Every structure is written in C-alpha cells, then in structure tokens.
C-alpha positions, 0 to 999 in steps of 0.5 A: 848371525852376527859374531858371537862375543870371544870372552878368554877371562872370567872378567870378560865372561861376566861382562858378556853374559851380564845379569840375563838368563844363560843356557850353556852348551860346553864343548872341547871344540872340533864342532860337528854337527852334533853339537850344532844340534845342541846348539840349537836345542839350546836357544831358546832356553836362556836369553843369552847362548853360552859355548865354552870351548876347551880342552880339557886336560884333566880328563885325558889319561897318560897315551890317551889322545889329548894332544892330538885331539882337533882343535879348529877354533876358527870353524868353531867360531862359525858353526857357533855363529850359524847356531845364533851363540852369544858368547863362546868362552874359550878360557886357558888352562890358568883360568880354569885351573889356577893352582894347577892341574896336580894341585887343583880341587877335584870332584869324585864320581862315586861309585858310578864313576867305576863302572863302564867308562869310569871301568875302561878310563879310572881318571876320566870322571873325575876330570870331566866332573871336576872341568863341568863344576868349574865350568858351572861356577864360572858361566854359571848358567840357568840351564845346561845342554849335554848330548845323549850320545855320552849317557854315562857322562850325562848321568853323572852331570845329572848327579852332580848338579843335583848333589851339590845343589849347583842351581843347574838344570840339566838338559838331555839331547838327543844323539844326532847320527850321520845317515847310516846311523852312526853317531856323530863324534869328534873323533869319527875323523880318525876313521879309514874308510874301512874303519867308517863303514865298519863303525855304522854296525854299532849303532846297527846292533843296537837297533837289533837290541831294540828289535829284541827288546820284546824278548827280555834281556838276554835276547837284546844283548844276543841279537845286538852281539851278533851284528858286531861279531859279524862286523869282526868287531869286539865290544869293551863292554855291551850292557842293558841297565835301566835309565839310572845305569843300574840292573834292568828290570823286565817291563820296564824303561831300560837303556843299551850301551855300547862301546867298543874300539874300530881302528884308534877311535873306542866308539861309544853309544847307547839307546832307550828301549823297553823290555818285555814282561817276564812271562 
C-alpha cells in the first residue's frame, strides 16, 4: 500500500483531501489492531480516508497520563498505510487550539457528560467533544467512525453531531478484543503480566451478565459482579442502561457498562444485551 500523505496544517489538509467524500477516524495514536479495524471499517465509506493522530491535552486532567501517553508515530504511519489511509492529519497543539488551551471555546457535554466516566473524570468529555468538534471543522468529513469500547463517548459524539447540526454521520464499530476477550486499548501496554491475566475478567464479567439477562437487570449485575469479585477487581461502576444511557427497561435492548482499575490502567468495557421481560 502507498504511504499516506501527512498533513500538519489546515492548508496541507485541505490540499490533501480535495473535494472528495471523506471518511474519518480520529485517534490519539499508539495504534493497535482495534484502530486498524476502525480504519478498515471506514475505508469503503468515502473516496478519501483521513485518520488524525493527536494526543489531545484538554481531555486529560492534572495528574493523568498525558505526558506518559504512548506516542509511536512512525509505527502508526505503517498501520495507516496497511489500512489504506490516504491522509494522516497530525496537527500541533497550536493548530488545534489557536487561542491557547485556557482561552479556547469549549463544548459543554450536558447532563450525559456528568455520569459514569464524567463523574470519575469531570473535565474529560468537555475536552473530548471540543477536540472532536474542532477536528470535524478541519477535516470536514462526511462520515466518522468511532469504536464502541468507549460507549459513552460514542453516544456523546452522536449527540454532538446531531444537536450542533455538523452534517457528519457517526458510525460505531464493534469492540475489537484479544483472544481472551480483553478489549483492545492503547493503555493495555501498562499492564504487568499478572495484571493482564486479571484484566481478562472484565470482559468475562460482561459475558456472565449477558448470560443472566433473561432474569432481568439485577441478575445481570449480580452475575457480572461475582466474576469481578472473584478476580479481586472492584469496579468504579457496573451499570445496566438503555442504549442512550438512560434507565434500562425490562424486555428491551440494554447496555452493560463497566469501568475498573487493574493496576494503573483504568479499563472500560461494555456490551449489548436484551433484558428479560417482567413476569
């Protein structure tokens, strides 16, 4: 596959994308097989496939791993070429935040951004939605692809595109997993050998929850919690919601979401399920 064009500025990006239809996959780099699946999923959705690589400082709170976040640009370019990416947009901070990080206009995620991940990381989704809105403005994609692993993020980005009338179709791509079920993440490389073994129980808990779904929400939570407890994992949250992250309803489609620290990494995962109806 030919190497993608690297664009660092808005002018370079405009020249590289031209007037074609654009499919877009935003990333923070450190690309793994999960990202590769996103890129391959997006490849047929536009004439030009653009991937961005930008570690966004505004979605990291003080004390989080912004400085330590893995940066593997050369390897990322190889991954992009493998997936058929046409353009890699790799801006500097000044391109994304021309008024600076403090004085920039930001996007308020609203009430949905204050629960689950938003409760644990109060500034996170403001940073995520702000950078995504900026990237949409610069890349001007017709369709953008995001992974379902960060399900709350995906839901918020769908709301962003709809409520701000951004004219971008948001497509979710199923979570890509390791052979033992662990959801692929750039932060998995922080796990020790022992922690990596324990981390597999996060997805095992989801599978246990799905198996208990016919018995209702409380059975789902109990089954998933038992798996986590047996592995010595205390979740930050373990919840069943509807697909829009509201209250789940018996007999309807639902989502089981979990977040838990295993060692230093905070692991997120989720799965779809259908709750049993009330008898």
